[in-house]
Biopython code that builds the backbone (N, CA, C, O; Angstrom):
import numpy as np
from Bio.PDB.StructureBuilder import StructureBuilder

atoms = [
    (1, "MET", "N", (3.542, 22.015, -1.600)),
    (1, "MET", "CA", (2.531, 21.504, -0.695)),
    (1, "MET", "C", (3.078, 21.574, 0.738)),
    (1, "MET", "O", (4.213, 21.170, 0.989)),
    (2, "LYS", "N", (2.283, 22.078, 1.659)),
    (2, "LYS", "CA", (2.662, 22.108, 3.068)),
    (2, "LYS", "C", (2.654, 20.694, 3.630)),
    (2, "LYS", "O", (1.931, 19.825, 3.143)),
    (3, "GLU", "N", (3.455, 20.475, 4.647)),
    (3, "GLU", "CA", (3.492, 19.164, 5.285)),
    (3, "GLU", "C", (3.158, 19.295, 6.768)),
    (3, "GLU", "O", (3.626, 20.212, 7.443)),
    (4, "LEU", "N", (2.363, 18.389, 7.251)),
    (4, "LEU", "CA", (1.995, 18.306, 8.663)),
    (4, "LEU", "C", (2.216, 16.866, 9.089)),
    (4, "LEU", "O", (1.728, 15.941, 8.441)),
    (5, "GLU", "N", (2.945, 16.676, 10.166)),
    (5, "GLU", "CA", (3.215, 15.326, 10.665)),
    (5, "GLU", "C", (2.466, 15.113, 11.964)),
    (5, "GLU", "O", (2.574, 15.916, 12.891)),
    (6, "ILE", "N", (1.714, 14.043, 12.031)),
    (6, "ILE", "CA", (1.003, 13.666, 13.243)),
    (6, "ILE", "C", (1.692, 12.424, 13.797)),
    (6, "ILE", "O", (1.792, 11.406, 13.111)),
    (7, "THR", "N", (2.162, 12.508, 15.026)),
    (7, "THR", "CA", (2.845, 11.399, 15.666)),
    (7, "THR", "C", (1.925, 10.782, 16.710)),
    (7, "THR", "O", (1.348, 11.490, 17.536)),
    (8, "ILE", "N", (1.793, 9.483, 16.672)),
    (8, "ILE", "CA", (0.998, 8.763, 17.657)),
    (8, "ILE", "C", (1.984, 8.003, 18.529)),
    (8, "ILE", "O", (2.692, 7.117, 18.050)),
    (9, "ALA", "N", (2.029, 8.346, 19.794)),
    (9, "ALA", "CA", (3.013, 7.751, 20.702)),
    (9, "ALA", "C", (2.316, 7.109, 21.886)),
    (9, "ALA", "O", (1.292, 7.596, 22.366)),
    (10, "GLY", "N", (2.882, 6.022, 22.342)),
    (10, "GLY", "CA", (2.350, 5.338, 23.506)),
    (10, "GLY", "C", (3.094, 4.040, 23.724)),
    (10, "GLY", "O", (3.884, 3.618, 22.880)),
    (11, "GLN", "N", (2.844, 3.417, 24.843)),
    (11, "GLN", "CA", (3.485, 2.152, 25.168)),
    (11, "GLN", "C", (2.968, 1.040, 24.259)),
    (11, "GLN", "O", (1.943, 1.187, 23.593)),
    (12, "ALA", "N", (3.689, -0.059, 24.246)),
    (12, "ALA", "CA", (3.277, -1.223, 23.466)),
    (12, "ALA", "C", (1.886, -1.677, 23.895)),
    (12, "ALA", "O", (1.571, -1.727, 25.084)),
    (13, "GLY", "N", (1.062, -2.007, 22.904)),
    (13, "GLY", "CA", (-0.259, -2.541, 23.196)),
    (13, "GLY", "C", (-1.307, -1.507, 23.565)),
    (13, "GLY", "O", (-2.375, -1.869, 24.057)),
    (14, "THR", "N", (-1.027, -0.218, 23.337)),
    (14, "THR", "CA", (-1.992, 0.816, 23.714)),
    (14, "THR", "C", (-2.930, 1.207, 22.577)),
    (14, "THR", "O", (-3.823, 2.030, 22.784)),
    (15, "GLY", "N", (-2.754, 0.637, 21.368)),
    (15, "GLY", "CA", (-3.660, 0.934, 20.265)),
    (15, "GLY", "C", (-3.119, 1.925, 19.253)),
    (15, "GLY", "O", (-3.888, 2.510, 18.490)),
    (16, "LYS", "N", (-1.816, 2.123, 19.234)),
    (16, "LYS", "CA", (-1.230, 3.092, 18.304)),
    (16, "LYS", "C", (-1.544, 2.752, 16.849)),
    (16, "LYS", "O", (-1.930, 3.632, 16.080)),
    (17, "SER", "N", (-1.384, 1.497, 16.467)),
    (17, "SER", "CA", (-1.643, 1.095, 15.084)),
    (17, "SER", "C", (-3.113, 1.237, 14.736)),
    (17, "SER", "O", (-3.454, 1.692, 13.645)),
    (18, "THR", "N", (-3.984, 0.853, 15.655)),
    (18, "THR", "CA", (-5.424, 1.008, 15.431)),
    (18, "THR", "C", (-5.774, 2.478, 15.261)),
    (18, "THR", "O", (-6.526, 2.832, 14.352)),
    (19, "MET", "N", (-5.242, 3.337, 16.121)),
    (19, "MET", "CA", (-5.507, 4.764, 16.036)),
    (19, "MET", "C", (-4.959, 5.342, 14.731)),
    (19, "MET", "O", (-5.605, 6.182, 14.104)),
    (20, "MET", "N", (-3.777, 4.897, 14.326)),
    (20, "MET", "CA", (-3.178, 5.391, 13.097)),
    (20, "MET", "C", (-4.083, 5.083, 11.903)),
    (20, "MET", "O", (-4.289, 5.937, 11.041)),
    (21, "LEU", "N", (-4.611, 3.884, 11.853)),
    (21, "LEU", "CA", (-5.491, 3.511, 10.750)),
    (21, "LEU", "C", (-6.830, 4.252, 10.823)),
    (21, "LEU", "O", (-7.417, 4.572, 9.789)),
    (22, "MET", "N", (-7.315, 4.527, 12.041)),
    (22, "MET", "CA", (-8.540, 5.316, 12.185)),
    (22, "MET", "C", (-8.323, 6.735, 11.661)),
    (22, "MET", "O", (-9.175, 7.276, 10.956)),
    (23, "PHE", "N", (-7.187, 7.335, 12.005)),
    (23, "PHE", "CA", (-6.856, 8.672, 11.501)),
    (23, "PHE", "C", (-6.713, 8.661, 9.983)),
    (23, "PHE", "O", (-7.207, 9.561, 9.302)),
    (24, "GLU", "N", (-6.044, 7.650, 9.457)),
    (24, "GLU", "CA", (-5.866, 7.569, 8.003)),
    (24, "GLU", "C", (-7.222, 7.558, 7.299)),
    (24, "GLU", "O", (-7.443, 8.319, 6.357)),
    (25, "LYS", "N", (-8.117, 6.706, 7.752)),
    (25, "LYS", "CA", (-9.453, 6.605, 7.147)),
    (25, "LYS", "C", (-10.187, 7.934, 7.236)),
    (25, "LYS", "O", (-10.735, 8.406, 6.240)),
    (26, "PHE", "N", (-10.205, 8.541, 8.414)),
    (26, "PHE", "CA", (-10.888, 9.819, 8.611)),
    (26, "PHE", "C", (-10.328, 10.898, 7.682)),
    (26, "PHE", "O", (-11.084, 11.598, 7.008)),
    (27, "LEU", "N", (-9.015, 11.025, 7.653)),
    (27, "LEU", "CA", (-8.392, 12.075, 6.853)),
    (27, "LEU", "C", (-8.607, 11.864, 5.359)),
    (27, "LEU", "O", (-8.845, 12.826, 4.629)),
    (28, "LYS", "N", (-8.527, 10.625, 4.898)),
    (28, "LYS", "CA", (-8.775, 10.354, 3.476)),
    (28, "LYS", "C", (-10.223, 10.659, 3.111)),
    (28, "LYS", "O", (-10.496, 11.176, 2.028)),
    (29, "GLU", "N", (-11.157, 10.338, 4.018)),
    (29, "GLU", "CA", (-12.567, 10.655, 3.763)),
    (29, "GLU", "C", (-12.782, 12.158, 3.632)),
    (29, "GLU", "O", (-13.698, 12.594, 2.935)),
    (30, "LYS", "N", (-11.940, 12.956, 4.299)),
    (30, "LYS", "CA", (-12.027, 14.410, 4.228)),
    (30, "LYS", "C", (-11.274, 14.973, 3.025)),
    (30, "LYS", "O", (-11.316, 16.179, 2.783)),
    (31, "GLY", "N", (-10.584, 14.112, 2.266)),
    (31, "GLY", "CA", (-9.911, 14.549, 1.060)),
    (31, "GLY", "C", (-8.416, 14.818, 1.196)),
    (31, "GLY", "O", (-7.789, 15.294, 0.250)),
    (32, "PHE", "N", (-7.840, 14.524, 2.352)),
    (32, "PHE", "CA", (-6.413, 14.744, 2.556)),
    (32, "PHE", "C", (-5.586, 13.661, 1.866)),
    (32, "PHE", "O", (-6.036, 12.526, 1.710)),
    (33, "THR", "N", (-4.387, 14.024, 1.462)),
    (33, "THR", "CA", (-3.394, 13.065, 1.019)),
    (33, "THR", "C", (-2.677, 12.585, 2.270)),
    (33, "THR", "O", (-2.143, 13.394, 3.029)),
    (34, "VAL", "N", (-2.660, 11.268, 2.491)),
    (34, "VAL", "CA", (-2.113, 10.716, 3.726)),
    (34, "VAL", "C", (-1.056, 9.673, 3.383)),
    (34, "VAL", "O", (-1.257, 8.820, 2.519)),
    (35, "GLU", "N", (0.060, 9.761, 4.070)),
    (35, "GLU", "CA", (1.121, 8.764, 3.926)),
    (35, "GLU", "C", (1.401, 8.181, 5.305)),
    (35, "GLU", "O", (1.621, 8.919, 6.265)),
    (36, "LEU", "N", (1.393, 6.872, 5.397)),
    (36, "LEU", "CA", (1.707, 6.219, 6.661)),
    (36, "LEU", "C", (3.172, 5.799, 6.665)),
    (36, "LEU", "O", (3.668, 5.252, 5.681)),
    (37, "GLU", "N", (3.854, 6.052, 7.760)),
    (37, "GLU", "CA", (5.196, 5.526, 7.947)),
    (37, "GLU", "C", (5.054, 4.262, 8.768)),
    (37, "GLU", "O", (4.749, 4.313, 9.959)),
    (38, "LEU", "N", (5.275, 3.141, 8.133)),
    (38, "LEU", "CA", (5.003, 1.844, 8.746)),
    (38, "LEU", "C", (6.269, 1.082, 9.115)),
    (38, "LEU", "O", (6.250, -0.148, 9.169)),
    (39, "ASP", "N", (7.365, 1.787, 9.370)),
    (39, "ASP", "CA", (8.635, 1.116, 9.635)),
    (39, "ASP", "C", (8.519, 0.044, 10.719)),
    (39, "ASP", "O", (8.936, -1.094, 10.505)),
    (40, "ASN", "N", (7.961, 0.389, 11.869)),
    (40, "ASN", "CA", (7.838, -0.581, 12.967)),
    (40, "ASN", "C", (6.900, -1.730, 12.603)),
    (40, "ASN", "O", (7.180, -2.887, 12.916)),
    (41, "GLU", "N", (5.795, -1.410, 11.945)),
    (41, "GLU", "CA", (4.834, -2.435, 11.574)),
    (41, "GLU", "C", (5.434, -3.388, 10.549)),
    (41, "GLU", "O", (5.155, -4.586, 10.587)),
    (42, "LEU", "N", (6.255, -2.877, 9.630)),
    (42, "LEU", "CA", (6.864, -3.737, 8.625)),
    (42, "LEU", "C", (7.870, -4.692, 9.259)),
    (42, "LEU", "O", (8.037, -5.819, 8.793)),
    (43, "LEU", "N", (8.534, -4.249, 10.312)),
    (43, "LEU", "CA", (9.436, -5.156, 11.036)),
    (43, "LEU", "C", (8.648, -6.317, 11.635)),
    (43, "LEU", "O", (9.105, -7.460, 11.618)),
    (44, "ASP", "N", (7.460, -6.016, 12.164)),
    (44, "ASP", "CA", (6.637, -7.040, 12.809)),
    (44, "ASP", "C", (5.872, -7.908, 11.805)),
    (44, "ASP", "O", (5.718, -9.111, 12.012)),
    (45, "HIS", "N", (5.388, -7.289, 10.707)),
    (45, "HIS", "CA", (4.455, -7.974, 9.811)),
    (45, "HIS", "C", (5.005, -8.258, 8.424)),
    (45, "HIS", "O", (4.417, -9.055, 7.693)),
    (46, "GLY", "N", (6.102, -7.640, 8.036)),
    (46, "GLY", "CA", (6.737, -7.948, 6.760)),
    (46, "GLY", "C", (6.290, -7.120, 5.573)),
    (46, "GLY", "O", (7.108, -6.811, 4.707)),
    (47, "SER", "N", (5.017, -6.748, 5.503)),
    (47, "SER", "CA", (4.540, -5.954, 4.367)),
    (47, "SER", "C", (3.342, -5.108, 4.780)),
    (47, "SER", "O", (2.657, -5.409, 5.758)),
    (48, "ASP", "N", (3.104, -4.047, 4.018)),
    (48, "ASP", "CA", (1.950, -3.182, 4.250)),
    (48, "ASP", "C", (0.669, -3.997, 4.133)),
    (48, "ASP", "O", (-0.240, -3.862, 4.952)),
    (49, "GLU", "N", (0.604, -4.845, 3.108)),
    (49, "GLU", "CA", (-0.603, -5.649, 2.879)),
    (49, "GLU", "C", (-0.893, -6.587, 4.050)),
    (49, "GLU", "O", (-2.038, -6.695, 4.489)),
    (50, "ARG", "N", (0.133, -7.263, 4.554)),
    (50, "ARG", "CA", (-0.061, -8.187, 5.678)),
    (50, "ARG", "C", (-0.462, -7.422, 6.944)),
    (50, "ARG", "O", (-1.346, -7.858, 7.682)),
    (51, "PHE", "N", (0.183, -6.293, 7.190)),
    (51, "PHE", "CA", (-0.164, -5.451, 8.340)),
    (51, "PHE", "C", (-1.635, -5.049, 8.284)),
    (51, "PHE", "O", (-2.358, -5.193, 9.270)),
    (52, "ARG", "N", (-2.080, -4.543, 7.127)),
    (52, "ARG", "CA", (-3.472, -4.094, 6.997)),
    (52, "ARG", "C", (-4.448, -5.271, 7.113)),
    (52, "ARG", "O", (-5.523, -5.123, 7.694)),
    (53, "ARG", "N", (-4.091, -6.415, 6.578)),
    (53, "ARG", "CA", (-4.965, -7.596, 6.680)),
    (53, "ARG", "C", (-5.134, -8.005, 8.140)),
    (53, "ARG", "O", (-6.249, -8.280, 8.583)),
    (54, "ILE", "N", (-4.043, -8.045, 8.879)),
    (54, "ILE", "CA", (-4.108, -8.402, 10.298)),
    (54, "ILE", "C", (-4.898, -7.364, 11.080)),
    (54, "ILE", "O", (-5.680, -7.714, 11.963)),
    (55, "MET", "N", (-4.699, -6.089, 10.762)),
    (55, "MET", "CA", (-5.382, -5.015, 11.484)),
    (55, "MET", "C", (-6.883, -4.989, 11.187)),
    (55, "MET", "O", (-7.659, -4.492, 12.004)),
    (56, "ARG", "N", (-7.304, -5.511, 10.040)),
    (56, "ARG", "CA", (-8.736, -5.545, 9.714)),
    (56, "ARG", "C", (-9.480, -6.573, 10.566)),
    (56, "ARG", "O", (-10.694, -6.470, 10.743)),
    (57, "GLU", "N", (-8.760, -7.558, 11.093)),
    (57, "GLU", "CA", (-9.391, -8.576, 11.931)),
    (57, "GLU", "C", (-9.815, -7.945, 13.257)),
    (57, "GLU", "O", (-9.015, -7.279, 13.914)),
    (58, "ASN", "N", (-11.031, -8.147, 13.636)),
    (58, "ASN", "CA", (-11.566, -7.657, 14.916)),
    (58, "ASN", "C", (-11.418, -6.142, 15.074)),
    (58, "ASN", "O", (-11.261, -5.646, 16.190)),
    (59, "VAL", "N", (-11.467, -5.409, 13.962)),
    (59, "VAL", "CA", (-11.244, -3.966, 14.025)),
    (59, "VAL", "C", (-12.275, -3.266, 14.907)),
    (59, "VAL", "O", (-11.919, -2.353, 15.651)),
    (60, "THR", "N", (-13.530, -3.667, 14.842)),
    (60, "THR", "CA", (-14.563, -3.027, 15.650)),
    (60, "THR", "C", (-14.296, -3.225, 17.140)),
    (60, "THR", "O", (-14.460, -2.296, 17.932)),
    (61, "GLU", "N", (-13.892, -4.416, 17.516)),
    (61, "GLU", "CA", (-13.599, -4.694, 18.925)),
    (61, "GLU", "C", (-12.393, -3.887, 19.400)),
    (61, "GLU", "O", (-12.401, -3.360, 20.512)),
    (62, "ARG", "N", (-11.352, -3.787, 18.565)),
    (62, "ARG", "CA", (-10.166, -3.017, 18.947)),
    (62, "ARG", "C", (-10.494, -1.532, 19.063)),
    (62, "ARG", "O", (-10.042, -0.861, 19.991)),
    (63, "GLU", "N", (-11.280, -1.024, 18.118)),
    (63, "GLU", "CA", (-11.657, 0.390, 18.178)),
    (63, "GLU", "C", (-12.483, 0.671, 19.427)),
    (63, "GLU", "O", (-12.251, 1.677, 20.098)),
    (64, "LEU", "N", (-13.434, -0.188, 19.753)),
    (64, "LEU", "CA", (-14.266, 0.010, 20.935)),
    (64, "LEU", "C", (-13.419, -0.038, 22.204)),
    (64, "LEU", "O", (-13.595, 0.791, 23.097)),
    (65, "ALA", "N", (-12.510, -0.994, 22.291)),
    (65, "ALA", "CA", (-11.628, -1.077, 23.460)),
    (65, "ALA", "C", (-10.783, 0.186, 23.583)),
    (65, "ALA", "O", (-10.568, 0.691, 24.685)),
    (66, "LEU", "N", (-10.305, 0.694, 22.446)),
    (66, "LEU", "CA", (-9.511, 1.920, 22.441)),
    (66, "LEU", "C", (-10.341, 3.102, 22.941)),
    (66, "LEU", "O", (-9.870, 3.899, 23.752)),
    (67, "ILE", "N", (-11.554, 3.209, 22.463)),
    (67, "ILE", "CA", (-12.440, 4.310, 22.850)),
    (67, "ILE", "C", (-12.757, 4.262, 24.345)),
    (67, "ILE", "O", (-12.731, 5.291, 25.020)),
    (68, "LEU", "N", (-13.053, 3.080, 24.857)),
    (68, "LEU", "CA", (-13.490, 2.950, 26.248)),
    (68, "LEU", "C", (-12.355, 3.020, 27.265)),
    (68, "LEU", "O", (-12.584, 3.355, 28.427)),
    (69, "ASP", "N", (-11.124, 2.704, 26.834)),
    (69, "ASP", "CA", (-10.055, 2.536, 27.802)),
    (69, "ASP", "C", (-8.824, 3.403, 27.520)),
    (69, "ASP", "O", (-7.728, 3.076, 27.975)),
    (70, "THR", "N", (-8.987, 4.497, 26.782)),
    (70, "THR", "CA", (-7.821, 5.294, 26.418)),
    (70, "THR", "C", (-8.088, 6.780, 26.585)),
    (70, "THR", "O", (-9.077, 7.304, 26.073)),
    (71, "LYS", "N", (-7.211, 7.448, 27.295)),
    (71, "LYS", "CA", (-7.226, 8.906, 27.371)),
    (71, "LYS", "C", (-6.232, 9.407, 26.327)),
    (71, "LYS", "O", (-5.083, 8.966, 26.304)),
    (72, "ILE", "N", (-6.661, 10.314, 25.475)),
    (72, "ILE", "CA", (-5.801, 10.851, 24.422)),
    (72, "ILE", "C", (-5.489, 12.307, 24.739)),
    (72, "ILE", "O", (-6.388, 13.097, 25.028)),
    (73, "THR", "N", (-4.220, 12.649, 24.682)),
    (73, "THR", "CA", (-3.780, 14.027, 24.850)),
    (73, "THR", "C", (-3.338, 14.552, 23.499)),
    (73, "THR", "O", (-2.439, 13.984, 22.880)),
    (74, "LEU", "N", (-3.953, 15.627, 23.032)),
    (74, "LEU", "CA", (-3.550, 16.271, 21.780)),
    (74, "LEU", "C", (-2.597, 17.401, 22.117)),
    (74, "LEU", "O", (-2.898, 18.251, 22.955)),
    (75, "LYS", "N", (-1.455, 17.405, 21.466)),
    (75, "LYS", "CA", (-0.413, 18.375, 21.768)),
    (75, "LYS", "C", (0.087, 18.988, 20.476)),
    (75, "LYS", "O", (0.349, 18.281, 19.502)),
    (76, "GLN", "N", (0.216, 20.280, 20.471)),
    (76, "GLN", "CA", (0.726, 20.987, 19.298)),
    (76, "GLN", "C", (2.157, 21.448, 19.556)),
    (76, "GLN", "O", (2.449, 22.024, 20.604)),
    (77, "VAL", "N", (3.034, 21.197, 18.614)),
    (77, "VAL", "CA", (4.418, 21.664, 18.681)),
    (77, "VAL", "C", (4.704, 22.407, 17.387)),
    (77, "VAL", "O", (4.591, 21.833, 16.304)),
    (78, "GLN", "N", (5.066, 23.655, 17.487)),
    (78, "GLN", "CA", (5.348, 24.440, 16.287)),
    (78, "GLN", "C", (6.829, 24.366, 15.963)),
    (78, "GLN", "O", (7.677, 24.612, 16.821)),
    (79, "MET", "N", (7.128, 24.030, 14.733)),
    (79, "MET", "CA", (8.503, 23.944, 14.267)),
    (79, "MET", "C", (8.908, 25.311, 13.706)),
    (79, "MET", "O", (8.050, 26.118, 13.350)),
    (80, "GLN", "N", (10.190, 25.561, 13.632)),
    (80, "GLN", "CA", (10.685, 26.813, 13.058)),
    (80, "GLN", "C", (10.325, 26.866, 11.586)),
    (80, "GLN", "O", (10.472, 25.876, 10.870)),
    (81, "ARG", "N", (9.855, 28.020, 11.132)),
    (81, "ARG", "CA", (9.488, 28.194, 9.727)),
    (81, "ARG", "C", (10.748, 28.250, 8.869)),
    (81, "ARG", "O", (11.742, 28.882, 9.226)),
    (82, "GLY", "N", (10.674, 27.574, 7.735)),
    (82, "GLY", "CA", (11.786, 27.614, 6.783)),
    (82, "GLY", "C", (11.749, 28.915, 5.988)),
    (82, "GLY", "O", (10.675, 29.455, 5.724)),
    (83, "ASP", "N", (12.894, 29.405, 5.617)),
    (83, "ASP", "CA", (12.940, 30.645, 4.826)),
    (83, "ASP", "C", (12.953, 30.386, 3.353)),
    (83, "ASP", "O", (12.990, 31.327, 2.561)),
]
sb = StructureBuilder()
sb.init_structure("model")
sb.init_model(0)
sb.init_chain("A")
sb.init_seg("    ")
for serial, (resi, resn, name, xyz) in enumerate(atoms, 1):
    if name == "N":
        sb.init_residue(resn, " ", resi, " ")
    sb.init_atom(name, np.array(xyz, "f"), 0.0, 1.0, " ", f" {name:<3s}", serial, name[0])
structure = sb.get_structure()
């Protein structure tokens, strides 16, 4: 199976976690297998379940704020092909 990594980067409080969950939902709806790397979130929240529960609170408001107040730059970086 080919692997593609999407990195969401930004300063603290810019909506990275909200965007990550939006991408996860979108990609799963399209049939992709998606794995989230939640290392930073687990440090803050302790578990995947607690992180997702907290993120579900006020999700519509966070998504709307992200949409209205965020410029997103999409950047492609090609890695060397393995032999």
